N, C-alpha and C positions, 0 to 999 in steps of 0.2 A: 554356281551350281551347288545344290544342297548335298549334305553328307549322304543322305539316302540314295540320291541319284548316282553319286560317285561309287558307293558300295555296290549298287545294282549293276553299273556298267563294268566295274572291275570283276565282279562275279562272273559275268558273261565272258569277259576276256580270259579269265582263269580257266573256265570250263573249255573254251575253244582251244587254248594252248595245250591243256592236258590231253584233249582228244587228238591233237596233232602229233605230240611228241611221245606219248605213252607207248611203250613197246619198242622204241628205237634204241638200239644198243649203244650207238655213239653218244646219244644224248645222256643215257645213264652213265656212260664212262666219264663224260664231262662233269656231270653232277657229283660223281664220286670223287673226281680229282679236286673239284672246288671245295668239297667238304673236308678233304684231307689237307688242304692248304692252310696258310696262316690268314685268318679272317678276324677283323675287329670291327665292331659296330658302336655307334653312338646315336641314341635316340633322345631328343630333348623337346619338351613342351613347356610353353609359358602362356599364362592367362593374365590379362590386365582387366580389372574391374573398377569402374568409376562409381564412387559413392558420394552423394550430395549431403552436405551438412545442413540440417534443417533448424539449427538453433537460431540463426539470424532471421529465418523466415517466421518462426514462432514469435520472436521478440517484436518484429514489425507488425505482424497481424494483431498482436495484443494491444498495440497502440493506435490502431486505425480509428476506432470509435472515439477515443479521447481527442485525437487530432481533428476529426470531423466536427466534434462538438465545439472545440475552441475556434475553428475557422468559421463556422456558421454564426457563432455568437462572440465576436472579438471584443476585448475590453477597450474602452476609449476614455478620453478626458477632454475638457474644454481648454483650448489654447486662446489666450487673450493677447492680442497685439495692439500696441498703441502707436499712433502716427499723427504728427501735427500736419494738417492739410489746410489749404485755403478754405474760407468759409463756404464758397460756392461748391466745393467738392465734398463737403461734410454730408454723410449719409444720415447720421442720427446723433442728436444732442442728448448726452446722458448726464447723470449727476457728476461723474468723474470729469466730464468736459467742463462743466460749470466751475467745479472746484479748481481745476487746473487754470482756467481763465482768471479766476479770482486771485490765484497766486502769481500769475504772469500778466500783469496789467499792460505790459508793453505790446501785447497782442491785440489790444483794443484800438479800433480805428477811430471811433467817435462815440460821444454820449449825448443823446437828445432827451433831456429830462430823465424819465425812467427807462428809456430805450437805450440799450447798449448794443453797438454794432462792432463785432470783432473782425479783424482782418484774417486771422488764422485761428484754428481751434483744434483741440485734441479730439481725434476720432479713435474710438475703441472698436476693434474687430474681435469677435468671438466666433470660433469655429471648432468643430470636433476634430480630434487627432487620434491616430492609432499608434503613434510612435512612443509607446511605453516599453519598459524593459521586458515585460512578459511577452508582449507581441513580437518584439525583436528577437527574443529567445526562440519562439516558435518559427519565425522567418528563417533564422540561421539553421535551426534543426532540419527544416524541410529542404533547404539547399544542400546540407550535408547528406541527408537521407537520399535525395535524388542522385547525388554523385555515387554514394555507397551502393545503391541498388543497380545503377547503370553499369558500374564496373563489373559486378558479379554476374549480371544478366548477360553482358557481352561475352564473358569468359565461358559461362555454363552453356550457352546456346551455340558456341563455336566448338564445343567438344565433339570428338568422334565417339561412336558407340564403343562398347567393350571389344577388345582385341584379343585374338588368339594366334599364337605363332608356334610353329613346329619345325624342327630340322632333323635330318638324318644324314649320317656320315658312315661310309663303308670303305674299308681298305683291305685288299687281298693280295697275297703273293702265292702262286701255285706253280706246280711243274706238271706239264702234260707231255710225258715222254722226254724228249730232248728239248722241248720248248718251255721257256719261262714266261709266265703271264703275270703282269702287274696291273691291278684294277683298283681305281679310286673313284668313288661316287659321292657327291654331296648335293643335297636338295633341301630347300627351306621354303616355308609358306608363311604368309601373314594375312589374316582375314579379320573382318569386322562382323559383328552380329547383324543379321538381317532384321529390319524393322519395317512394319507396314507404313508408318508415317514419318520415318526419318528420325524420330526421337527415341528416347529410352523405352525399351519394350516393357520393362517391369512396371506393373500397375502402380506401385508405390512411387517410383521415380517419375512416372507420367503425372501422377497427382501432384508431386512436388513441383514439376515444371508448370503445371496449371496454376498452382498457388503463387509461384514467382511471377508469372504473367499477370495475374490479378494484382499483386502488390505493385508491380511497375506501373500498371494502368492507373491505379488509385493515387500513387505518389505523383504521377505526372498531372493528374487532375488537380491535386492539391497545389502543385507548383504553378499552375495556370489559373488559380482561383482569384476572385476579386480581392481577397485578403492579401495575397502576395502582390497584386498590382498596386494596392494602396500603400504597401510598405516598400515598394521598389525604390531603391536609392537610400534607404535608411542604413544606419551604421550597424553591422553585425555584432553580436556579442562575442566576447572572448572568454575562453575557459580560464579559471574555474567559474562555474555558474553561481551567481549570488542566490542564496536561499531566501528569497523574499517571502512575505506572508502568503501570497497567492501561490507561488511555486511550492512552498512547503506544505500548505494545508489543502489546497484544491486537489481533488482526486485526479482530474484530467491532467493537470500540470505535473503532478508527481509521476504519472505514467510516462509523460514526455521526457521528464528528467531521467528516469530509468533507461529509456531508449537512447538518450544522448550518451549516457555512461556506457551502455552496451556497445554502440557502434564506435565509440572512441577507443574502447579496449579491444575490439574484435579486429584482428589484422590478418586473418586467414583468407584464402582465396574463395572458399565456399564449397570445396569438394576435395576428396582425396582419392588416390589411385592405389588399389590393392593388387599386388603382383603375386601370382601363384606359379611356382615352377616345379617341374618334375623331370627327373632323369631316369627313364625306365630301361629295363632290360628287354632285349629283342626276344620275342617268343619263338618257339620252334617253327610254327607255321609261317610267321613273318620272315624268319631266316630262310626257309625253303623258297619263299616267293622271291627274296633277294637273290638267291642262287640262280633261280630261273631267269631273272632279269640279267644277271651276269652272263649266263650262258647265251642268252639272246644277243646281247651286245658283242660277245666274243664271236659268235657266228656272223653277225653283221660286219664286224671288222675283217674277218677272214674272207667273207664273200666279196668285199670291196677292195681287197689287197690285189694289186696288179703285178703280174710277173714281169721280170726284167725285159724279156723279149717283146712284151706287149705294150711297153711304154711308148707313147706317141710323141711326147715333147722332148726337150733337151734334158740330159742327165748331167748333174754336176759331179765331176770325178775328183777324188782326193786320194793320193797315194800315201800309204803308210808302210814304212820299212821297219820291220821288227829286227831287233839285234839279239843274237844268241850269246849266251855267256861264253860258249866255246870260242867264238870269233873274237870276243874281247880278250880272252887269254892268249890267243894266237897273236893278236896285235901287240900285246905287251911283250911277248917273247921275241917276235921277229923284228919289230920296229924299235925296241928299246933294249939297250944293253943292261939288263936287270938280272940280278940273282934271284934264286927261288925265295930266299928269305925276304928280299925286298918286295917281291910279288905278294908273298903271304902278308907282309906288313900292310901293303896297299889294301888288300881285301879285308884284313882285320880292322884297319882304320875306317874303311867304308862301312863295315858292319857296325862299328861303334857309333859312327855318325848317324846311321839309320836308326840304331837303337836309341840314341839320345833324342833324335827327332820323334821317335815313337813315344818315348817317355814324356817328352815335352807336350806332344799331342794329348796323351792321356791326362797329363796334369791340367791342360786347358779344359779337357772334358770334365775333370773333377771340379775345377774352379767354376765352370759353367753350371754344373749340378749344384754346387754349394750356393752360387748366386741365385739359382732358381729356387732352391729350398729357402734361402733367406727372403727372397721376394714373396714366396708363398706364405712364409711365416708372418711377414709384414702385412700381407693382404689379409691373412686370418686375424691378425691383431687389429687391423683397421676395421674389418667386418665386426669383430667383437666390440670394438669401441663404438662403432655406429649402433650396434644392437643395444649396448648399455645406454648410449645417449638417447636412443628411441624409447627404451624402457623408462629412463629418467624423464623424458618429455611426456610420455603417457602418464607417469606418476604425477608430474606437475599439473597436467591437464585434469587428471582425476581429482587432485587436491583442490584446484581452482573450482572445479565443478561442485565438489562437496561444500567448499566455502560459499559459493553462490547459492547452493541449495539451502545451506544453513541460514544465510542472509534472507533468502526468500521465505523460509519458514518463520524466521523472526519477524519479517515484515507482515506476514499473514497473521501471526499471533497479535502483533501490535494493532493491525487493522481490526481484528476480532475484538480486542479490548476496547478500542475506540468505538466500534459499533455497539458493543454492550453498554458502554458508558453513555452513548447517545440514546440508546433505548431506555436506559434508566432515567436519564434526564427528561426525555419525552414523557415517560410514565409518571415521573414526579410532577412535571408541569401539568399533565392531564389531571392528576389527582388533586393538585392545588386548585386548578380551575374548577373542577367538580365541587370541591369543598367550598370555594368562594361562591359558586353559583347556588349551592345548597343554602349557605348562610344568607345570601341575598334574597333567596326565595322565602326563607324563614322570616327575615326582617320585613319583607313586603307583606307577608301574611299577618305578622304582628301589627303592622301599621294599619292594614285593612281592618283587622278585628277592633283596633282601638277607635278607628273612625266609625265603625259600625256601632260600637258601644256609645260613642258620643252622639251619633244620630239617634239611637234609641232613647238616650237620656233626654235629648231635645224634644223628641216626639212625646215622651212621657210627661215632660214639663208642660208641653202645649196642651195635652189631654187634661192634665190636672187643672191648668188655668181655665180651660173651656168648661170643665165640670164646676169649677168655682163660680164662673160667670153665670152658668145655668142655674146653679143653686141660688145665687143672689137674685137672679131674675125671678125665679119662682117665689122666693121669700118676699120680694118687692110686690109681686102680683097679689099674693095672699094678704100682705099687709095693706095693699091698696084696696082690696075687696073688703077686708074687715074694717079698715079705718078710712073709709071713703070720705066721711065728713071731716075726719081729723086731718086728712091729707090736704084738703082744700085750705084748711086754716094754716097748716104748717108746710105749705108748699115751698115757701122760700127756704125754710129751715132744712127741709128734705133735699132741696136742690143743693144747698151748701154741703150737706152731709155726703150727697152723691159726688160732689166735686172733690171733697176731701178723700172719699173712698177711691175715686178714680185716680187722684194724685198718689194715694197710697199704693194702688194697683200698679201705676206706672213706675213708682219707685221700686216696688217689688220686682217688676219685670226687668227694670234696669239692673237691680241687684242680681237677679237670676242670670242676666246676660253677662254681667261682670264676672259672676261666679263661673259661668260656662267658658268665658274667655280665659279666666285664670286656670281653669281645668285644661283648656287647650294648650296654654303656655306651659303648664306643668307637664302635660303629656309630651310636648315637644322637647322640654328639658329632659324628661325621663327617656325619650327616644334617643337623644344625643348621648345621655349617660349610658343607656343600654348599648349603643354602638361601641363606646369605649370599653364597657365591661365585656362585650362580646369578644373583642380582640384579646383582652387580658385574661378572661376567666374561662373556665372549662364549660363544656356543653351541658353538663348536668345542672350547674349553677344557673345557667341561662334558662333552662327549662323550669327550674324552681321559681326564678324571678317572674317568668311569664305566667306560671301557674298562680302566683300570689296576686299579680295584677289583673288577671282575668276575672270577670264577674261570674256569679253563679249561673246567670241566664245563658252564658255561652259555653257551659260545661259540656253540653252535648256536641256542640260544634268543635270544641277542643278535642273531644274523644274521636270524632270523625277525622279531624285533621291529623291526629296522632296515628290513627289507623292507616290513613293514606300515606303518611310519612314512613310508616313501617314497611308498607308495600314498596315504596320507592327505594328504601334502604336495602330491602331484600333483592330487588331487581338490580340495583347497583352492585351489591355484593356478588350476585350471580354473574353479572357482566365482568366484574373484576376477576372472579375466579376463572371465567372462560378465557379472559385475556392472559391470565397467568398460565393456564393449561396450554394455550396456543404458543406462548413464548417458550414454555418448557419443551413442547414438541419441536419447535424450530431449533432450540439449542441441541436437543437430542439428535435431530436430523443432521445438524451441522457437525456435531461430534462424530456421528457415523460416517459422514462424507469425508471428514479429515482423516479418520481412521482408515477408510478404504483407500484414500489417496496415498497415505503413508505406507500402507501395506503394499500397494501396487508399486510405489517408488522403491521400496526395499527389495521387492521381488525383481524389479527391473535391474537394480544395481547388482543383485546377486547373480542374475543371469548374465549381465554384461561382464562381471568379474570372472565368472566361470568360463564364458566364451573366450575372454582374453587369455585366461590361463591355458585353456585348451589350444588356442592358436600358438601361444608361446611354446607349449610342449611339442606341438606338431612341427613348428619351425626348428626347434632344437634337434628333434629326431631327424628331420629332413636334412638339416645342415650336417649332422654327424654322419648320416648315411652317404651324403654327397661327398664328404671329406674322405670317408673310407673308400668309396668307389674311385675317387680321383687318385688316392695313394696307390690303390691296387692297379689302376691303369698305368700310372707312372712307373711302378715296379715292373709291370709286364712289358711296357715299351723299353725300359732300360735293359731288361733281360734280352729282349729281341735285338736291340741295338748291339749289345755286347756279343751276342751270338753271331750276328752278321759280321762284326769287326773281327771276331776270332776266325770265322770262315775265310774272310778276305786275307787275313794274315797267313793262314795255312796255304791258301792259293798262291800268295806272293812268295812264301818260303819254298813252295814246290817249284815255282818258276825260277827262282834264284838258285836252286841247287844245281851244281855243274853236272853235265851229262857224262855217263861212263864212256871212255874212249873205245872205239871199235878196234878190231884186229888190223884193218888196213892202216888206221892212223898209227897204231903201234909200230 
């Protein structure tokens, strides 16, 4: 039943009771008598709140993607196994088999010319294997992780919800005329928070349970993957973990190593219980309601008390014979021959014995009070020691958290340095590649221009040769027309001259070809020399050398090539500047992100410290108030007990006092 329903029902009951008893004189008389009596109240409330520790959840979630990457792409190596088998069972003959047979001739069955028939031969098996140290490390990590998650999952999902307990005690002693009434009441409740789905109602805790469910599901999938089946039966790794190159340098394996170290150091259950207690004073309205309940119970008792004449069953009878002090004195005088002095001595001795007994009882009470105070002081000292130990534990936890945070920041800084170094290396390699490509393009252009120059020279030489031939042909025609008769006579001579001229022409062409070949050889030698000079010399010297080698007829082409080159340089410079701006922006964003994270972390630490300080202050104030209330209650109880004992002593003294003899007795 909810608190609202209880309040509503009690309100209706209260109104009904008031309407029934208001105006009744006897009811008012009872309420007044109860108010005037000795009444003590104790109202105590306790709240239990369960809080889940999410550090292990965050650590496992951070490593899920690296684990998935490693499991999907496991590392492997080739295992080579050698076995000597009969020749009919040999699967493949390799070079190793032949070398082994040459070294072990005893395995040869027979030799027929160039044909060798062995009886047995070495068979080499090669197969892929996953049983390397890194894979066995991941296999062992997943086994430990599955056990780690299952333990905390079973504990967390077996938790009850938050609990609330309350207790009320009431003790009263009143006098109603000649009637003494003693009333004691004690009631306590214990309840759990109501939830719609049986889980934690708080949204944050519900999200935490969903995350734990997801982690358990993913870890179980990893544990039943093909990777784990292939490594089933392998030897698990033992701590400490070897820092191989893969584990130290691979990002995914480094994340798995961090997770290994975390779950090895984490020994907590995964949640904590926060207890809140309050010892409140009973309000006036609450006190009046308790008085009304007292009155109702008293009337219920009186209504069901049966008179002696109305009892139907058997009555157990016990006789009590009271003795008067007067009768005791008569017995001493009549039955014993005792003097008055001896009778006085008997009474004095009895009084001394009773007094000693009373003093011994008081001493026992004092000793009991001393023991109670010592026990209370010991309990306080134990509570203080526990509090100091808890403060020390919290300080140690905070210290470890700060150390882990410092290590995390150092790791992030190291990662950032490595990332920047990798970026610089990539940028340097890209620049060198661009420079090499630019130099290769320049060299290609130079060779193309050189070939173009040689081609033009060959064409020019061919044109000149053609012009020379045309000129000779025209001269021959003119000479033939002018000296037609002379040619007839000197035909043989002219023929010889033409043959000589042709031989000279052939010699000239051969000389031109040799010259062209020499130029090509020199051009190749110059190109090789230029390649060496290009590596050793500066860019300006290369341009000057190219400018000296180039002919005047390609000056225009050179200018066009230089213009195109300038455009490419400007485009590259523009691209390089854009890349620098992009890198600068990324660095600025990264700095801003780190600054924001650092500010958020500092604010979170300050808030946590302030919250812890406030909790400690409230706990101290609450403990001090509880101690004051307890001491006040103990003093009040001690006073009441002493008052009751004093009243009892007075009553006993009054009963023990001898009665005054009457006139008849005298």
